[in-house]
N, CA, C and O atoms as a MOPAC input file, in Angstrom:
PM7 MOZYME 1SCF
protein

 N    -65.39000 1  -141.22700 1   -90.54600 1
 C    -65.81600 1  -140.32900 1   -90.99600 1
 C    -64.97000 1  -139.43000 1   -90.70400 1
 O    -65.05700 1  -138.81200 1   -89.64300 1
 N    -63.81200 1  -139.15500 1   -91.77700 1
 C    -61.72600 1  -138.92700 1   -91.41800 1
 C    -61.67000 1  -137.36900 1   -92.82900 1
 O    -61.52900 1  -137.32800 1   -94.05100 1
 N    -61.90300 1  -136.18000 1   -91.55700 1
 C    -61.50300 1  -135.07400 1   -91.96800 1
 C    -60.05700 1  -134.20800 1   -91.64800 1
 O    -60.25000 1  -133.82700 1   -90.49300 1
 N    -59.36500 1  -133.94600 1   -91.86100 1
 C    -58.14100 1  -132.61300 1   -92.52900 1
 C    -58.49400 1  -131.64800 1   -92.33300 1
 O    -59.43000 1  -131.25900 1   -93.03200 1
 N    -58.13600 1  -131.05000 1   -91.64500 1
 C    -58.15900 1  -129.61900 1   -91.91300 1
 C    -56.93100 1  -128.97500 1   -91.75100 1
 O    -56.37700 1  -129.16800 1   -90.66800 1
 N    -56.30600 1  -128.17600 1   -92.65600 1
 C    -55.30000 1  -127.43600 1   -93.32100 1
 C    -55.56200 1  -125.88000 1   -92.24300 1
 O    -56.74300 1  -125.54500 1   -92.14700 1
 N    -54.80000 1  -125.23100 1   -91.68900 1
 C    -55.14800 1  -124.62100 1   -90.87100 1
 C    -54.59900 1  -123.61200 1   -91.44000 1
 O    -55.24700 1  -122.56700 1   -91.37000 1
 N    -53.20700 1  -123.56600 1   -92.20500 1
 C    -52.12200 1  -122.45600 1   -92.80800 1
 C    -53.17300 1  -122.49300 1   -94.21200 1
 O    -53.07500 1  -121.42300 1   -94.81300 1
 N    -54.02700 1  -123.33600 1   -94.79500 1
 C    -54.71300 1  -123.02300 1   -96.10400 1
 C    -55.90300 1  -121.85300 1   -95.75700 1
 O    -56.54300 1  -121.73500 1   -94.71200 1
 N    -55.96600 1  -121.13100 1   -96.84400 1
 C    -56.78400 1  -119.53300 1   -97.54600 1
 C    -57.91800 1  -119.92500 1   -97.58800 1
 O    -58.83500 1  -119.11700 1   -97.73100 1
 N    -58.17600 1  -121.43300 1   -97.46000 1
 C    -59.72000 1  -121.71100 1   -97.85200 1
 C    -60.52700 1  -121.80300 1   -96.06900 1
 O    -59.96500 1  -122.32100 1   -95.10400 1
 N    -61.40200 1  -121.39800 1   -96.05100 1
 C    -61.78400 1  -120.81300 1   -94.69000 1
 C    -62.25100 1  -122.52600 1   -94.19200 1
 O    -62.34900 1  -123.12900 1   -95.26100 1
 N    -62.57500 1  -123.54000 1   -92.99400 1
 C    -62.40100 1  -123.94000 1   -92.34500 1
 C    -63.84800 1  -124.81800 1   -92.93900 1
 O    -64.04400 1  -125.87300 1   -93.54200 1
 N    -64.66100 1  -123.74800 1   -92.39900 1
 C    -66.76000 1  -125.28100 1   -93.28000 1
 C    -66.07900 1  -124.99400 1   -94.46200 1
 O    -66.45400 1  -126.05400 1   -94.96200 1
 N    -65.44700 1  -124.52400 1   -95.30000 1
 C    -65.57700 1  -124.73900 1   -97.20400 1
 C    -65.02000 1  -126.12800 1   -96.60400 1
 O    -65.70200 1  -127.15300 1   -96.60200 1
 N    -64.13100 1  -126.07600 1   -96.25900 1
 C    -62.78600 1  -127.68300 1   -95.74900 1
 C    -63.68600 1  -128.43900 1   -95.54600 1
 O    -63.46500 1  -129.02500 1   -96.60600 1
 N    -64.58100 1  -129.01600 1   -95.11600 1
 C    -65.41000 1  -129.93200 1   -94.57400 1
 C    -66.87900 1  -130.49300 1   -95.09700 1
 O    -67.54100 1  -131.51800 1   -94.92900 1
 N    -67.04800 1  -128.99700 1   -95.97300 1
 C    -68.17600 1  -129.16200 1   -96.67600 1
 C    -67.52100 1  -129.84700 1   -98.11800 1
 O    -68.23800 1  -130.53400 1   -98.84500 1
 N    -66.09900 1  -129.58300 1   -98.44000 1
 C    -65.63400 1  -130.39000 1   -99.52400 1
 C    -65.24400 1  -131.48800 1   -99.59100 1
 O    -65.15800 1  -132.19300 1  -100.59600 1
 N    -64.85900 1  -131.83300 1   -98.06600 1
 C    -64.53400 1  -133.75400 1   -97.98700 1
 C    -65.78300 1  -133.79900 1   -97.81900 1
 O    -66.20900 1  -133.48100 1   -98.92900 1
 N    -66.85400 1  -134.02700 1   -97.01400 1
 C    -68.18700 1  -134.35400 1   -96.93300 1
 C    -68.28100 1  -134.85200 1   -98.60500 1
 O    -68.04200 1  -135.94600 1   -99.11700 1
 N    -68.74400 1  -133.52800 1   -99.21300 1
 C    -69.55100 1  -133.65100 1  -100.79700 1
 C    -68.65700 1  -134.68800 1  -101.62500 1
 O    -69.01800 1  -135.30900 1  -102.62400 1
 N    -67.45000 1  -134.73800 1  -101.01000 1
 C    -66.50400 1  -135.68300 1  -102.13500 1
 C    -66.74000 1  -137.50700 1  -101.18900 1
 O    -66.88600 1  -138.53300 1  -101.85400 1
 N    -66.72600 1  -137.51300 1   -99.98000 1
 C    -67.18300 1  -138.28800 1   -99.71300 1
 C    -68.66200 1  -139.27600 1   -99.63000 1
 O    -68.90900 1  -140.34300 1   -99.06800 1
 N    -69.62700 1  -138.16700 1  -100.64500 1
 C    -70.37700 1  -138.95000 1  -100.94100 1
 C    -70.67400 1  -138.97900 1  -102.33400 1
 O    -71.39700 1  -139.77700 1  -102.93200 1
 N    -70.14600 1  -138.19100 1  -102.69500 1
 C    -69.30500 1  -138.51900 1  -104.56000 1
 C    -69.03900 1  -139.85000 1  -104.60700 1
 O    -69.50300 1  -140.75600 1  -105.29900 1
 N    -68.11400 1  -139.81300 1  -103.65000 1
 C    -67.48300 1  -140.95300 1  -104.20000 1
 C    -67.64200 1  -142.40500 1  -103.68300 1
 O    -66.93700 1  -143.38600 1  -103.91700 1
 N    -68.90800 1  -142.26900 1  -102.81200 1
 C    -69.71600 1  -143.75000 1  -102.06800 1
 C    -69.16200 1  -143.69000 1  -100.72800 1
 O    -69.66300 1  -144.26100 1   -99.75900 1
 N    -68.57300 1  -143.29000 1  -100.71400 1
 C    -67.55700 1  -143.60900 1   -99.15100 1
 C    -68.85600 1  -142.69000 1   -97.95400 1
 O    -68.36200 1  -142.46000 1   -96.85000 1
 N    -69.93500 1  -142.34300 1   -98.07600 1
 C    -70.41500 1  -142.17700 1   -97.35500 1
 C    -72.60700 1  -142.39200 1   -97.94800 1
 O    -73.33700 1  -141.60200 1   -98.54600 1
 N    -72.82200 1  -143.49900 1   -97.50200 1
 C    -74.21200 1  -143.72100 1   -98.14700 1
 C    -75.53900 1  -142.54000 1   -97.96900 1
 O    -75.74500 1  -141.58000 1   -97.22700 1
 N    -76.04200 1  -142.99800 1   -98.73500 1
 C    -76.84800 1  -142.61500 1   -98.67800 1
 C    -78.18300 1  -143.32200 1   -97.41900 1
 O    -78.79800 1  -144.38500 1   -97.32700 1
 N    -78.12500 1  -141.88600 1   -96.54600 1
 C    -79.08600 1  -142.15400 1   -95.01900 1
 C    -78.46200 1  -143.14400 1   -93.96100 1
 O    -78.84900 1  -143.93800 1   -93.10400 1
 N    -76.92900 1  -142.51800 1   -94.65200 1
 C    -76.14300 1  -142.70600 1   -93.08700 1
 C    -75.86500 1  -141.19500 1   -92.88800 1
 O    -75.77300 1  -140.18600 1   -93.58800 1
 N    -75.76200 1  -141.59800 1   -91.38400 1
 C    -75.61100 1  -140.25400 1   -90.02500 1
 C    -74.47800 1  -140.13100 1   -90.56700 1
 O    -73.76800 1  -140.92300 1   -91.18600 1
 N    -74.29400 1  -138.35700 1   -90.09000 1
 C    -73.27600 1  -138.44800 1   -89.63500 1
 C    -72.79800 1  -137.54100 1   -88.43700 1
 O    -73.55600 1  -136.66000 1   -88.03000 1
 N    -71.39700 1  -137.75700 1   -87.78700 1
 C    -71.43300 1  -137.08100 1   -86.37700 1
 C    -72.06900 1  -136.11400 1   -85.76400 1
 O    -72.52000 1  -135.47300 1   -86.71300 1
 N    -72.42500 1  -135.54900 1   -84.74300 1
 C    -72.92800 1  -134.56100 1   -84.08000 1
 C    -72.09600 1  -133.77700 1   -84.60800 1
 O    -70.99800 1  -134.21600 1   -84.94900 1
 N    -72.52100 1  -132.08700 1   -84.84300 1
 C    -72.48900 1  -130.87500 1   -84.60200 1
 C    -70.87600 1  -130.82800 1   -83.83700 1
 O    -69.75900 1  -130.43200 1   -84.17000 1
 N    -71.46700 1  -131.45000 1   -82.68300 1
 C    -70.83000 1  -131.45000 1   -81.33700 1
 C    -69.25500 1  -132.00900 1   -81.55300 1
 O    -68.09800 1  -131.59900 1   -81.64100 1
 N    -69.98100 1  -133.12700 1   -81.57200 1
 C    -68.34200 1  -134.43900 1   -81.69500 1
 C    -67.42000 1  -133.94600 1   -82.61600 1
 O    -66.20900 1  -133.90200 1   -82.40200 1
 N    -68.03100 1  -133.53100 1   -83.75200 1
 C    -67.27900 1  -133.19600 1   -85.20700 1
 C    -66.24900 1  -131.99000 1   -84.71500 1
 O    -65.04200 1  -131.89700 1   -84.93500 1
 N    -67.13700 1  -131.08500 1   -83.96600 1
 C    -66.54000 1  -129.99200 1   -83.35700 1
 C    -65.12400 1  -130.47000 1   -82.45400 1
 O    -63.92900 1  -130.19900 1   -82.57100 1
 N    -65.69900 1  -131.08400 1   -81.76600 1
 C    -64.35400 1  -131.51000 1   -80.82400 1
 C    -63.60700 1  -132.73200 1   -81.18900 1
 O    -62.79200 1  -133.11000 1   -80.34700 1
 N    -63.73200 1  -133.51900 1   -82.41700 1
 C    -62.96100 1  -134.53600 1   -82.69800 1
 C    -61.53500 1  -133.83900 1   -83.50500 1
 O    -60.38100 1  -134.19700 1   -83.73700 1
 N    -62.56800 1  -132.39100 1   -83.81300 1
 C    -61.66700 1  -131.47600 1   -85.14600 1
 C    -60.66300 1  -130.48800 1   -84.28300 1
 O    -59.67600 1  -130.00600 1   -84.83800 1
 N    -60.95700 1  -130.21400 1   -82.92000 1
 C    -61.23600 1  -129.18300 1   -82.32200 1
 C    -60.86100 1  -128.13400 1   -82.91800 1
 O    -59.75200 1  -127.61600 1   -83.04800 1
 N    -62.12900 1  -127.79200 1   -83.35900 1
 C    -63.45700 1  -126.41500 1   -83.56000 1
 C    -64.32500 1  -125.86500 1   -83.23300 1
 O    -65.10200 1  -126.55200 1   -82.56900 1
 N    -64.55200 1  -125.06400 1   -83.35400 1
 C    -65.93400 1  -124.05800 1   -83.26000 1
 C    -67.01100 1  -125.26000 1   -83.32500 1
 O    -66.74500 1  -126.20600 1   -84.06700 1
 N    -68.10600 1  -125.27100 1   -82.65100 1
 C    -69.79100 1  -126.13200 1   -83.09300 1
 C    -69.52000 1  -125.30900 1   -84.44100 1
 O    -69.16600 1  -125.87900 1   -85.47300 1
 N    -69.71700 1  -123.90100 1   -84.35100 1
 C    -70.58600 1  -123.30800 1   -85.02300 1
 C    -70.41100 1  -123.44000 1   -86.47300 1
 O    -71.28800 1  -123.45300 1   -87.33700 1
 N    -68.42200 1  -123.58800 1   -86.67900 1
 C    -68.10400 1  -123.88900 1   -88.04700 1
 C    -68.33700 1  -125.18700 1   -87.91800 1
 O    -67.26200 1  -125.66400 1   -87.55600 1
 N    -69.15100 1  -126.06100 1   -88.00800 1
 C    -69.58700 1  -127.22900 1   -88.00400 1
 C    -70.73000 1  -127.21400 1   -89.16400 1
 O    -70.85500 1  -127.62100 1   -90.31900 1
 N    -71.84100 1  -126.18600 1   -87.74100 1
 C    -72.83300 1  -126.02300 1   -87.82700 1
 C    -72.51100 1  -124.97300 1   -89.64300 1
 O    -73.50000 1  -125.05100 1   -90.37300 1
 N    -71.76100 1  -124.44500 1   -90.02800 1
 C    -72.39700 1  -124.02200 1   -91.20600 1
 C    -72.05800 1  -124.86100 1   -91.82100 1
 O    -72.71600 1  -125.18900 1   -92.80800 1
 N    -71.05000 1  -125.43700 1   -91.51300 1
 C    -70.74100 1  -126.68200 1   -93.01000 1
 C    -71.61100 1  -127.51000 1   -93.29600 1
 O    -71.64200 1  -127.95300 1   -94.44400 1
 N    -72.78900 1  -128.04800 1   -92.07800 1
 C    -73.76400 1  -128.91100 1   -92.54300 1
 C    -74.45100 1  -128.05800 1   -92.94000 1
 O    -74.82600 1  -128.44100 1   -94.04800 1
 N    -75.12400 1  -126.53000 1   -92.60200 1
 C    -75.84400 1  -126.00500 1   -92.89400 1
 C    -75.45500 1  -125.93000 1   -94.83100 1
 O    -76.00200 1  -126.35500 1   -95.84800 1
 N    -74.08100 1  -125.04900 1   -94.46700 1
 C    -74.52800 1  -125.49400 1   -96.49500 1
 C    -74.86500 1  -126.82000 1   -97.17500 1
 O    -75.71300 1  -126.90000 1   -98.06300 1
 N    -74.16600 1  -127.85000 1   -96.71900 1
 C    -74.22900 1  -129.07500 1   -97.36600 1
 C    -75.91600 1  -129.50500 1   -97.62200 1
 O    -76.39400 1  -130.19500 1   -98.52300 1
 N    -76.62600 1  -128.78800 1   -96.41900 1
 C    -77.63000 1  -129.33800 1   -96.78600 1
 C    -78.39600 1  -128.32500 1   -97.83900 1
 O    -79.21100 1  -128.84600 1   -98.59900 1
 N    -78.21100 1  -127.14000 1   -97.90600 1
 C    -78.78400 1  -126.11000 1   -99.31800 1
 C    -78.12100 1  -126.82700 1  -100.73600 1
 O    -78.66100 1  -126.64500 1  -101.82700 1
 N    -76.96100 1  -127.60900 1  -100.59200 1
 C    -76.92100 1  -127.94000 1  -101.46900 1
 C    -77.80900 1  -128.72400 1  -101.61500 1
 O    -78.49000 1  -128.60800 1  -102.63400 1
 N    -78.12100 1  -129.80400 1  -100.64600 1
 C    -78.44400 1  -131.05500 1  -100.43200 1
 C    -78.19500 1  -131.98200 1  -100.46200 1
 O    -78.88000 1  -133.00500 1  -100.46500 1
 N    -76.91500 1  -131.77900 1  -100.49600 1
 C    -76.13400 1  -133.46400 1  -100.46500 1
 C    -76.40900 1  -133.46500 1   -98.12300 1
 O    -75.55800 1  -134.10300 1   -97.50300 1
 N    -77.14300 1  -133.00300 1   -97.58400 1
 C    -77.73400 1  -133.77500 1   -96.34000 1
 C    -78.71100 1  -133.66700 1   -95.69300 1
 O    -79.24500 1  -132.67800 1   -96.19400 1
 N    -79.52800 1  -134.11000 1   -94.66200 1
 C    -80.88700 1  -133.26200 1   -94.51400 1
 C    -80.79100 1  -133.32000 1   -92.60800 1
 O    -80.23200 1  -134.30300 1   -92.12200 1
 N    -81.09200 1  -132.74400 1   -92.10600 1
 C    -80.64300 1  -132.49100 1   -91.03700 1
 C    -82.49500 1  -132.99100 1   -90.40100 1
 O    -83.46500 1  -132.58100 1   -91.03800 1
 N    -82.68500 1  -133.88100 1   -89.12300 1
 C    -83.94100 1  -133.55300 1   -88.04200 1
 C    -83.79800 1  -133.47800 1   -87.47400 1
 O    -82.92500 1  -134.09800 1   -86.86600 1
 N    -84.45500 1  -132.69200 1   -87.08300 1
 C    -84.61100 1  -132.20200 1   -85.64600 1
 C    -84.18900 1  -133.30400 1   -84.35100 1
 O    -84.14800 1  -134.42600 1   -84.85500 1
 N    -83.98900 1  -133.34700 1   -83.43500 1
 C    -83.39900 1  -134.33200 1   -82.45200 1
 C    -83.06200 1  -135.75800 1   -82.76300 1
 O    -82.90600 1  -136.80400 1   -82.13400 1
 N    -83.02100 1  -135.38600 1   -83.88900 1
 C    -81.77500 1  -137.30600 1   -84.52200 1
 C    -80.94400 1  -137.21500 1   -85.26500 1
 O    -80.21000 1  -138.19900 1   -85.35400 1
 N    -80.55500 1  -135.64200 1   -86.43000 1
 C    -79.05200 1  -135.72100 1   -86.15600 1
 C    -79.41900 1  -135.54400 1   -88.08900 1
 O    -80.47100 1  -135.47100 1   -88.72400 1
 N    -78.42100 1  -135.53500 1   -88.36000 1
 C    -78.25700 1  -135.53700 1   -89.78500 1
 C    -77.49900 1  -136.39000 1   -90.76900 1
 O    -76.50600 1  -137.01600 1   -90.39800 1
 N    -77.92000 1  -136.43500 1   -91.97300 1
 C    -78.19100 1  -137.81400 1   -92.31100 1
 C    -77.51100 1  -137.32100 1   -93.94400 1
 O    -77.83200 1  -136.27700 1   -94.51200 1
 N    -76.55000 1  -138.31700 1   -94.47800 1
 C    -76.53100 1  -138.16600 1   -96.15800 1
 C    -78.37300 1  -138.54800 1   -96.69000 1
 O    -79.19400 1  -139.44300 1   -96.49300 1
 N    -78.27800 1  -136.91800 1   -97.62400 1
 C    -79.91700 1  -136.89500 1   -98.72400 1
 C    -79.75900 1  -138.15600 1   -99.08900 1
 O    -78.68100 1  -138.74600 1   -99.01900 1
 N    -80.93900 1  -138.70300 1   -99.54600 1
 C    -81.04300 1  -139.47400 1  -101.27500 1
 C    -80.15900 1  -138.99000 1  -102.28800 1
 O    -79.87400 1  -137.82000 1  -102.54400 1
 N    -79.67000 1  -140.29100 1  -102.96100 1
 C    -78.56000 1  -139.81300 1  -104.01000 1
 C    -78.84400 1  -139.20900 1  -104.92100 1
 O    -78.94600 1  -139.94500 1  -105.90200 1
 N    -79.04700 1  -138.15200 1  -105.13800 1
 C    -79.61200 1  -136.85900 1  -106.27400 1
 C    -78.53300 1  -137.30200 1  -107.78200 1
 O    -77.57800 1  -136.52700 1  -107.74300 1
 N    -78.43300 1  -138.03300 1  -108.73100 1
 C    -77.70500 1  -137.89300 1  -109.77600 1
 C    -77.57900 1  -136.62400 1  -110.51600 1
 O    -76.57900 1  -136.23700 1  -111.12000 1
 N    -78.70200 1  -136.02700 1  -110.39700 1
 C    -78.17200 1  -134.91300 1  -111.01000 1
 C    -77.54300 1  -134.06200 1  -110.32100 1
 O    -76.55400 1  -133.52600 1  -110.82100 1
 N    -77.92700 1  -133.75700 1  -109.11400 1
 C    -77.08400 1  -132.97900 1  -108.21700 1
 C    -75.28000 1  -133.60100 1  -108.39200 1
 O    -74.16800 1  -133.08300 1  -108.49300 1
 N    -75.80100 1  -134.85200 1  -108.35300 1
 C    -74.15800 1  -135.16100 1  -108.26600 1
 C    -72.56700 1  -134.86500 1  -109.25000 1
 O    -71.35200 1  -134.71000 1  -109.12800 1
 N    -74.30500 1  -134.97400 1  -110.79600 1
 C    -73.25100 1  -135.11100 1  -111.97500 1
 C    -73.05100 1  -133.39700 1  -112.43000 1
 O    -72.46300 1  -133.08900 1  -113.46700 1
 N    -73.51100 1  -132.59500 1  -111.68700 1
 C    -73.93100 1  -130.92100 1  -111.70000 1
 C    -71.99500 1  -130.67000 1  -110.93000 1
 O    -70.99000 1  -130.06300 1  -111.30100 1
 N    -72.27600 1  -131.33200 1  -110.03000 1
 C    -71.47000 1  -130.91900 1  -109.15500 1
 C    -69.84900 1  -131.54000 1  -109.14700 1
 O    -68.96400 1  -131.41900 1  -108.30100 1
 N    -69.87500 1  -132.33100 1  -110.61200 1
 C    -68.71700 1  -133.28400 1  -110.57000 1
 C    -68.62900 1  -132.33000 1  -112.18800 1
 O    -67.49200 1  -132.18500 1  -112.63600 1
 N    -69.56200 1  -131.84500 1  -112.83400 1
 C    -69.28800 1  -130.89600 1  -114.31900 1
 C    -68.91700 1  -129.56700 1  -113.51500 1
 O    -68.92400 1  -128.59500 1  -114.27000 1
 N    -68.61300 1  -129.26900 1  -112.26400 1
 C    -68.43400 1  -127.94600 1  -111.61800 1
 C    -66.88100 1  -128.20400 1  -111.97700 1
 O    -66.32700 1  -127.44700 1  -112.77400 1
 N    -66.25900 1  -129.16000 1  -111.45100 1
 C    -65.27700 1  -129.37600 1  -110.36000 1
 C    -64.25000 1  -129.23300 1  -112.22600 1
 O    -63.08200 1  -128.91200 1  -112.44200 1
 N    -65.52700 1  -129.69400 1  -113.32700 1
 C    -64.20000 1  -129.83300 1  -114.83100 1
 C    -63.69500 1  -128.41100 1  -115.13300 1
 O    -62.53900 1  -128.13400 1  -115.45300 1
 N    -64.48000 1  -127.74700 1  -115.02200 1
 C    -64.64600 1  -126.67700 1  -115.68500 1
 C    -64.29400 1  -125.72000 1  -114.25900 1
 O    -64.59400 1  -124.52700 1  -114.31000 1
 N    -63.72000 1  -126.21300 1  -113.12400 1
 C    -62.34000 1  -125.05400 1  -112.20700 1
 C    -60.82400 1  -125.82900 1  -113.01600 1
 O    -59.81900 1  -125.14900 1  -113.22500 1
 N    -60.87100 1  -126.66900 1  -113.22800 1
 C    -59.68900 1  -127.69600 1  -113.71600 1
 C    -59.22200 1  -127.12400 1  -115.10000 1
 O    -58.06200 1  -127.19800 1  -115.50600 1
 N    -60.42600 1  -126.45700 1  -115.87900 1
 C    -60.38400 1  -126.41100 1  -117.40800 1
 C    -59.33400 1  -125.20400 1  -117.32200 1
 O    -58.17100 1  -124.97000 1  -117.65200 1
 N    -60.95500 1  -124.25000 1  -116.37200 1
 C    -59.79700 1  -123.08800 1  -116.55600 1
 C    -58.96800 1  -122.19900 1  -115.51700 1
 O    -58.75200 1  -120.99200 1  -115.41000 1
 N    -58.56800 1  -123.44200 1  -114.73600 1
 C    -57.14400 1  -123.55800 1  -113.95800 1
 C    -55.99300 1  -124.02400 1  -115.24200 1
 O    -54.99300 1  -123.37000 1  -115.53800 1
 N    -56.43400 1  -125.32200 1  -115.89200 1
 C    -54.98400 1  -125.00700 1  -117.22200 1
 C    -55.03200 1  -123.85100 1  -118.11300 1
 O    -54.00300 1  -123.28700 1  -118.48500 1
 N    -56.40700 1  -123.42300 1  -118.52400 1
 C    -56.09000 1  -122.65900 1  -119.22600 1
 C    -55.28000 1  -121.24400 1  -118.65600 1
 O    -54.63400 1  -120.46600 1  -119.35700 1
 N    -55.49200 1  -121.16000 1  -117.29900 1
 C    -54.81400 1  -119.86400 1  -116.75800 1
 C    -52.88300 1  -119.73000 1  -117.25500 1
 O    -52.12500 1  -118.88300 1  -117.72900 1
 N    -52.81900 1  -121.36800 1  -116.69400 1
 C    -51.42700 1  -121.40800 1  -117.48400 1
 C    -51.04000 1  -121.80400 1  -117.77000 1
 O    -50.00200 1  -122.12700 1  -117.19500 1
 N    -51.45200 1  -122.47700 1  -119.45700 1
 C    -50.99300 1  -122.36000 1  -120.88700 1
 C    -51.21200 1  -120.77900 1  -120.83300 1
 O    -50.40800 1  -120.47600 1  -121.71400 1
 N    -51.72200 1  -119.62100 1  -120.42500 1
 C    -51.85600 1  -119.04400 1  -121.21400 1
 C    -50.71300 1  -117.73000 1  -120.36600 1
 O    -50.25100 1  -116.70000 1  -120.85800 1
 N    -50.52900 1  -118.34100 1  -118.85900 1
 C    -49.37900 1  -117.50900 1  -118.61700 1
 C    -47.66200 1  -118.00100 1  -119.28800 1
 O    -46.63300 1  -117.32500 1  -119.28500 1
 N    -47.83100 1  -119.04900 1  -119.67800 1
 C    -46.51500 1  -119.58000 1  -120.16900 1
 C    -46.67300 1  -118.91300 1  -121.75400 1
 O    -45.66900 1  -118.59600 1  -122.39100 1
 N    -47.53400 1  -118.80700 1  -122.09400 1
 C    -47.41200 1  -117.22500 1  -123.96600 1
 C    -48.26100 1  -118.52100 1  -124.28200 1
 O    -47.74100 1  -118.66000 1  -125.38900 1
 N    -49.19700 1  -119.65100 1  -124.21000 1
 C    -50.05700 1  -120.07500 1  -125.66600 1
 C    -51.08700 1  -119.18800 1  -125.97500 1
 O    -51.64200 1  -118.21800 1  -125.45900 1
 N    -51.11900 1  -119.51600 1  -126.48000 1
 C    -52.58900 1  -118.08800 1  -127.69100 1
 C    -53.76700 1  -119.37000 1  -127.47500 1
 O    -53.53500 1  -120.35200 1  -126.77100 1
 N    -55.30100 1  -119.11000 1  -128.36000 1
 C    -56.14800 1  -119.71300 1  -127.44500 1
 C    -56.24600 1  -121.49600 1  -129.72900 1
 O    -56.90200 1  -122.47400 1  -130.08800 1
 N    -55.21900 1  -120.71800 1  -130.19400 1
 C    -54.46100 1  -122.17800 1  -131.24300 1
 C    -53.81200 1  -123.11200 1  -130.61900 1
 O    -53.91900 1  -124.33700 1  -130.55400 1
 N    -53.03800 1  -122.23500 1  -130.11500 1
 C    -52.62400 1  -123.68200 1  -129.37300 1
 C    -53.25800 1  -124.56600 1  -128.05300 1
 O    -53.25900 1  -125.79500 1  -127.99200 1
 N    -53.68200 1  -123.83600 1  -127.23600 1
 C    -54.68000 1  -124.41000 1  -125.70300 1
 C    -55.51600 1  -124.80900 1  -127.09500 1
 O    -55.05900 1  -125.87900 1  -127.49600 1
 N    -56.51300 1  -124.35500 1  -127.91700 1
 C    -57.21000 1  -125.75000 1  -128.25100 1
 C    -56.85800 1  -127.59200 1  -129.05400 1
 O    -57.24000 1  -128.75700 1  -128.94500 1
 N    -55.55600 1  -126.44700 1  -130.10500 1
 C    -54.63900 1  -128.00700 1  -130.65700 1
 C    -54.16900 1  -128.91100 1  -129.32100 1
 O    -54.07800 1  -130.13000 1  -129.46500 1
 N    -53.80500 1  -128.16300 1  -127.72900 1
 C    -53.63500 1  -129.57400 1  -126.95400 1
 C    -55.02500 1  -130.61800 1  -126.58000 1
 O    -55.18900 1  -131.83500 1  -126.50000 1
 N    -55.92800 1  -129.35100 1  -126.40100 1
 C    -57.43800 1  -130.65000 1  -125.56100 1
 C    -57.69200 1  -131.06000 1  -127.28500 1
 O    -58.33100 1  -130.00800 1  -127.30800 1
 N    -57.75400 1  -131.39400 1  -128.19100 1
 C    -57.74200 1  -131.96600 1  -128.65400 1
 C    -56.79100 1  -132.71000 1  -129.13800 1
 O    -57.33300 1  -133.81500 1  -129.16700 1
 N    -55.68500 1  -132.84800 1  -129.55600 1
 C    -54.98300 1  -133.98700 1  -128.85800 1
 C    -54.91700 1  -134.70700 1  -127.88100 1
 O    -54.29200 1  -135.75700 1  -128.03200 1
 N    -55.26800 1  -134.54100 1  -127.10600 1
 C    -55.28000 1  -135.00600 1  -125.19300 1
 C    -56.90900 1  -135.70600 1  -125.49700 1
 O    -57.04800 1  -136.88900 1  -125.18800 1
 N    -57.86100 1  -135.11400 1  -125.97300 1
 C    -59.38400 1  -136.36600 1  -126.32300 1
 C    -58.76100 1  -136.54800 1  -127.12500 1
 O    -58.67500 1  -135.57600 1  -127.87600 1
 N    -57.87400 1  -137.88300 1  -127.57600 1
 C    -57.45900 1  -138.46500 1  -128.78800 1
 C    -57.09500 1  -139.26100 1  -128.09600 1
 O    -57.26000 1  -140.33400 1  -128.67600 1
 N    -56.68500 1  -139.40700 1  -127.17300 1
 C    -55.62400 1  -140.37100 1  -125.99900 1
 C    -56.64900 1  -141.19400 1  -125.63100 1
 O    -56.45800 1  -142.08600 1  -124.80500 1

């Protein structure tokens, strides 16, 4: 598993880990029931605190992406298609929100944004 930490990012390190593992699961790079590196091992590889990795794993477990079995490790949970689709929808919503903000920042009104959106859908 390849995770890149950007220390100059405003995003907390644990969120960077969560987002990269989620992305790997959604792309199929991490398969159902595949074991993840141990908390200590990943912390050592990334040169960060084990508590940071633990927080990331706990967050992934809360969201249903992984399951932790005491004494055995953390595994990619059964692929929940609804969960995956919901995550992708959130990403689309965030991207659209960003595009609307950019459009408004350069003076576009709702009508112009709507026309542009309809034009993009036709392609």
